[in-house]
OpenMM code with the backbone's topology and positions (N, CA, C; nanometers):
from openmm import Vec3, app, unit

residues = "UNK UNK UNK UNK UNK UNK UNK UNK UNK UNK UNK UNK UNK UNK UNK UNK UNK UNK UNK UNK UNK UNK UNK UNK UNK UNK UNK UNK UNK UNK UNK UNK UNK UNK UNK UNK UNK UNK UNK UNK UNK UNK UNK UNK UNK UNK UNK UNK UNK UNK UNK UNK UNK UNK UNK UNK UNK UNK UNK UNK UNK UNK UNK UNK UNK UNK UNK UNK UNK UNK UNK UNK UNK UNK".split()
positions = [
    Vec3(-5.4003, -30.3315, -9.2063),
    Vec3(-5.3446, -30.2334, -9.2538),
    Vec3(-5.2478, -30.1212, -9.3634),
    Vec3(-5.2729, -30.1441, -9.4974),
    Vec3(-5.1483, -30.1613, -9.5751),
    Vec3(-5.0255, -30.0042, -9.5679),
    Vec3(-4.9220, -30.0086, -9.6083),
    Vec3(-4.8803, -29.9190, -9.5844),
    Vec3(-4.7620, -29.9181, -9.7392),
    Vec3(-4.7938, -29.8171, -9.8479),
    Vec3(-4.7254, -29.7812, -9.9588),
    Vec3(-4.6629, -29.6221, -9.9639),
    Vec3(-4.5435, -29.6588, -9.9541),
    Vec3(-4.4298, -29.5545, -10.0146),
    Vec3(-4.4344, -29.5662, -10.1769),
    Vec3(-4.3720, -29.4114, -10.2145),
    Vec3(-4.3950, -29.3840, -10.3408),
    Vec3(-4.3677, -29.2693, -10.4119),
    Vec3(-4.1924, -29.2935, -10.3785),
    Vec3(-4.0572, -29.2105, -10.4598),
    Vec3(-4.0655, -29.1800, -10.5609),
    Vec3(-4.0531, -28.9789, -10.5439),
    Vec3(-3.9894, -28.9660, -10.7228),
    Vec3(-3.9398, -28.8359, -10.6191),
    Vec3(-3.8859, -28.7678, -10.7823),
    Vec3(-3.7685, -28.6639, -10.7251),
    Vec3(-3.9296, -28.5293, -10.7162),
    Vec3(-3.8360, -28.4638, -10.6644),
    Vec3(-3.9236, -28.2620, -10.6412),
    Vec3(-3.9629, -28.2364, -10.7745),
    Vec3(-4.0819, -28.2275, -10.8078),
    Vec3(-4.1636, -28.1831, -10.8789),
    Vec3(-4.1791, -28.1900, -11.0151),
    Vec3(-4.2024, -28.3776, -10.9035),
    Vec3(-4.2233, -28.4733, -11.0952),
    Vec3(-4.3855, -28.4697, -11.0870),
    Vec3(-4.4688, -28.4354, -10.9709),
    Vec3(-4.6024, -28.4246, -11.0471),
    Vec3(-4.7110, -28.3187, -10.9310),
    Vec3(-4.8225, -28.2948, -10.9440),
    Vec3(-4.8653, -28.1868, -10.9346),
    Vec3(-5.0030, -28.2392, -10.7724),
    Vec3(-5.0573, -28.1497, -10.7354),
    Vec3(-5.1044, -28.1540, -10.6358),
    Vec3(-5.2334, -28.2898, -10.7156),
    Vec3(-5.2775, -28.2103, -10.8182),
    Vec3(-5.3915, -28.2959, -10.8419),
    Vec3(-5.3126, -28.4150, -10.9367),
    Vec3(-5.1265, -28.4835, -10.9343),
    Vec3(-5.1585, -28.6151, -11.0215),
    Vec3(-5.1672, -28.6668, -10.9217),
    Vec3(-5.0788, -28.5860, -10.7157),
    Vec3(-5.0176, -28.7075, -10.6548),
    Vec3(-5.2325, -28.7536, -10.5908),
    Vec3(-5.3297, -28.6700, -10.5997),
    Vec3(-5.4084, -28.7189, -10.5214),
    Vec3(-5.4569, -28.8164, -10.6173),
    Vec3(-5.4578, -28.8788, -10.7492),
    Vec3(-5.4487, -28.9222, -10.7788),
    Vec3(-5.3387, -29.0673, -10.8067),
    Vec3(-5.3054, -29.0605, -10.7961),
    Vec3(-5.1273, -29.1765, -10.7729),
    Vec3(-5.2360, -29.2219, -10.6144),
    Vec3(-5.2406, -29.1435, -10.5135),
    Vec3(-5.3162, -29.1654, -10.3998),
    Vec3(-5.4483, -29.2823, -10.4003),
    Vec3(-5.5119, -29.2164, -10.5058),
    Vec3(-5.6354, -29.3212, -10.5319),
    Vec3(-5.6129, -29.4267, -10.6124),
    Vec3(-5.5199, -29.4376, -10.6778),
    Vec3(-5.5573, -29.5042, -10.8212),
    Vec3(-5.4321, -29.6732, -10.7202),
    Vec3(-5.3056, -29.5760, -10.6545),
    Vec3(-5.2350, -29.7271, -10.5594),
    Vec3(-5.3684, -29.7881, -10.4058),
    Vec3(-5.4814, -29.6931, -10.4005),
    Vec3(-5.5450, -29.7448, -10.2952),
    Vec3(-5.6351, -29.8780, -10.3463),
    Vec3(-5.6965, -29.7918, -10.4564),
    Vec3(-5.7455, -29.8859, -10.5880),
    Vec3(-5.6880, -29.9944, -10.5750),
    Vec3(-5.5879, -30.0062, -10.6526),
    Vec3(-5.5605, -30.1387, -10.6407),
    Vec3(-5.5309, -30.2484, -10.5606),
    Vec3(-5.4733, -30.2251, -10.4084),
    Vec3(-5.5540, -30.2663, -10.3196),
    Vec3(-5.6514, -30.3186, -10.3166),
    Vec3(-5.6698, -30.2682, -10.2941),
    Vec3(-5.8539, -30.3034, -10.3240),
    Vec3(-5.9127, -30.4639, -10.4354),
    Vec3(-5.8545, -30.4170, -10.5578),
    Vec3(-5.8984, -30.4744, -10.6446),
    Vec3(-5.8276, -30.5867, -10.6596),
    Vec3(-5.7005, -30.5525, -10.6227),
    Vec3(-5.5960, -30.7022, -10.6063),
    Vec3(-5.6051, -30.8184, -10.4495),
    Vec3(-5.5987, -30.7322, -10.3185),
    Vec3(-5.5995, -30.8477, -10.2404),
    Vec3(-5.7213, -30.7872, -10.1160),
    Vec3(-5.8316, -30.7261, -10.1682),
    Vec3(-5.9560, -30.6786, -10.0854),
    Vec3(-5.8895, -30.6002, -9.9759),
    Vec3(-5.8413, -30.4899, -9.9605),
    Vec3(-5.8324, -30.4452, -9.9015),
    Vec3(-5.8900, -30.2812, -9.8711),
    Vec3(-5.9699, -30.2577, -9.7766),
    Vec3(-6.0552, -30.1114, -9.8047),
    Vec3(-5.9320, -30.0119, -9.7991),
    Vec3(-5.9581, -29.9363, -9.8597),
    Vec3(-5.8914, -29.7873, -9.9145),
    Vec3(-5.9282, -29.7174, -9.7724),
    Vec3(-6.0350, -29.6583, -9.7326),
    Vec3(-5.9790, -29.6499, -9.5693),
    Vec3(-5.9126, -29.6648, -9.4668),
    Vec3(-5.8117, -29.8059, -9.4866),
    Vec3(-5.7377, -29.8490, -9.4458),
    Vec3(-5.6170, -29.8725, -9.4360),
    Vec3(-5.5800, -29.7683, -9.5722),
    Vec3(-5.5167, -29.7650, -9.6483),
    Vec3(-5.3665, -29.6784, -9.6624),
    Vec3(-5.2646, -29.6572, -9.6109),
    Vec3(-5.1910, -29.5334, -9.5754),
    Vec3(-5.1082, -29.5578, -9.7146),
    Vec3(-5.1148, -29.4669, -9.7556),
    Vec3(-5.0101, -29.3704, -9.9026),
    Vec3(-4.9289, -29.2473, -9.8371),
    Vec3(-4.7979, -29.2724, -9.9137),
    Vec3(-4.6781, -29.1997, -9.8650),
    Vec3(-4.6497, -29.1299, -9.9771),
    Vec3(-4.6590, -29.0081, -10.0005),
    Vec3(-4.5669, -29.0005, -10.1390),
    Vec3(-4.4586, -28.8722, -10.0590),
    Vec3(-4.2998, -28.9062, -10.0531),
    Vec3(-4.2416, -28.8717, -10.0768),
    Vec3(-4.1405, -28.8408, -10.1838),
    Vec3(-4.1257, -28.6869, -10.2283),
    Vec3(-4.0542, -28.5984, -10.3823),
    Vec3(-3.8927, -28.5715, -10.2905),
    Vec3(-3.8215, -28.6195, -10.3436),
    Vec3(-3.6473, -28.6437, -10.3566),
    Vec3(-3.6014, -28.5603, -10.4184),
    Vec3(-3.5027, -28.5082, -10.3611),
    Vec3(-3.4652, -28.3945, -10.4386),
    Vec3(-3.3150, -28.3968, -10.5955),
    Vec3(-3.3728, -28.3654, -10.6664),
    Vec3(-3.3012, -28.4172, -10.7714),
    Vec3(-3.1363, -28.4983, -10.7391),
    Vec3(-3.0576, -28.3877, -10.6470),
    Vec3(-2.9315, -28.4105, -10.6244),
    Vec3(-2.8653, -28.5272, -10.5290),
    Vec3(-3.0021, -28.6056, -10.4908),
    Vec3(-3.0270, -28.7127, -10.4035),
    Vec3(-3.0786, -28.8420, -10.4758),
    Vec3(-3.0960, -28.8121, -10.6013),
    Vec3(-3.1831, -28.9315, -10.6799),
    Vec3(-3.0927, -28.9997, -10.7966),
    Vec3(-2.9954, -29.1339, -10.7837),
    Vec3(-2.9480, -29.1917, -10.9134),
    Vec3(-3.0452, -29.3071, -10.9537),
    Vec3(-2.9628, -29.2506, -11.1288),
    Vec3(-2.9850, -29.3829, -11.1836),
    Vec3(-2.9077, -29.4349, -11.3309),
    Vec3(-2.8957, -29.5692, -11.3212),
    Vec3(-2.8172, -29.5704, -11.4001),
    Vec3(-2.6346, -29.5272, -11.3513),
    Vec3(-2.6279, -29.5681, -11.2141),
    Vec3(-2.4549, -29.5359, -11.1434),
    Vec3(-2.4338, -29.3805, -11.1718),
    Vec3(-2.5351, -29.3133, -11.1843),
    Vec3(-2.5366, -29.1603, -11.2125),
    Vec3(-2.6198, -29.1227, -11.1087),
    Vec3(-2.5713, -28.9986, -11.0975),
    Vec3(-2.6793, -28.8795, -11.0363),
    Vec3(-2.8201, -28.8795, -11.1490),
    Vec3(-2.9440, -28.8643, -11.1132),
    Vec3(-3.0440, -28.7899, -11.2010),
    Vec3(-2.9998, -28.6887, -11.3192),
    Vec3(-2.9553, -28.6069, -11.2657),
    Vec3(-2.9293, -28.4700, -11.3779),
    Vec3(-2.8246, -28.4972, -11.4318),
    Vec3(-2.7064, -28.5706, -11.4229),
    Vec3(-2.5781, -28.5778, -11.5171),
    Vec3(-2.6656, -28.7566, -11.6045),
    Vec3(-2.7241, -28.8136, -11.5616),
    Vec3(-2.8537, -28.8985, -11.6545),
    Vec3(-2.8802, -28.8915, -11.7340),
    Vec3(-2.9863, -28.8313, -11.7067),
    Vec3(-3.0677, -28.6563, -11.7674),
    Vec3(-2.9388, -28.6556, -11.8732),
    Vec3(-2.8506, -28.5582, -11.8950),
    Vec3(-2.7486, -28.5002, -11.9731),
    Vec3(-2.7450, -28.5924, -12.0800),
    Vec3(-2.6521, -28.7033, -12.0387),
    Vec3(-2.5790, -28.7529, -12.1104),
    Vec3(-2.6434, -28.8842, -12.1845),
    Vec3(-2.8032, -28.8644, -12.1393),
    Vec3(-2.8526, -29.0148, -12.2754),
    Vec3(-3.0481, -28.9436, -12.3259),
    Vec3(-3.0075, -28.8056, -12.2585),
    Vec3(-3.1102, -28.6951, -12.3765),
    Vec3(-3.2513, -28.7726, -12.2836),
    Vec3(-3.2588, -28.8541, -12.2205),
    Vec3(-3.4058, -28.8415, -12.1562),
    Vec3(-3.3626, -28.7319, -12.0074),
    Vec3(-3.5315, -28.6811, -11.9421),
    Vec3(-3.5976, -28.5761, -11.9395),
    Vec3(-3.6920, -28.6191, -11.8458),
    Vec3(-3.7061, -28.6301, -11.7564),
    Vec3(-3.8800, -28.5963, -11.6912),
    Vec3(-3.9532, -28.4581, -11.7237),
    Vec3(-4.0568, -28.4749, -11.6958),
    Vec3(-4.0892, -28.3022, -11.7192),
    Vec3(-4.1187, -28.2958, -11.5623),
    Vec3(-4.0966, -28.1628, -11.5931),
    Vec3(-4.1056, -28.1262, -11.4347),
    Vec3(-4.2834, -28.0175, -11.3796),
    Vec3(-4.3076, -28.0523, -11.3148),
    Vec3(-4.4244, -27.9947, -11.2782),
    Vec3(-4.4311, -27.8913, -11.1753),
    Vec3(-4.5139, -27.7425, -11.1441),
    Vec3(-4.4568, -27.6869, -11.0372),
    Vec3(-4.6192, -27.6599, -11.0163),
] * unit.nanometer
topology = app.Topology()
chain = topology.addChain("A")
for resn in residues:
    res = topology.addResidue(resn, chain)
    for name in ("N", "CA", "C"):
        topology.addAtom(name, app.Element.getBySymbol(name[0]), res)
C-alpha cells in the first residue's frame, strides 16, 4: 500500500486541482510499479507561507527578493 505525501503552500491549488493531483499521482504508481490506485493513499498537506522556505529564506521573502511568486488560488 503506497502512501504519497504532497506538500505545498496553502492556497496554491483549488479543490479541483487537488483532485487531479491525487488522481495523477495514483496513476503514476499504477503505470510505473503496477500499484492499484484503490490501494494507494495520497495525502495533501497545505503549509502556511510563514512555515515554508526556499533558497535559505522564508518563501514570501524569497518571492519578494527574486520577483518570483506562485499564484494563490481560492
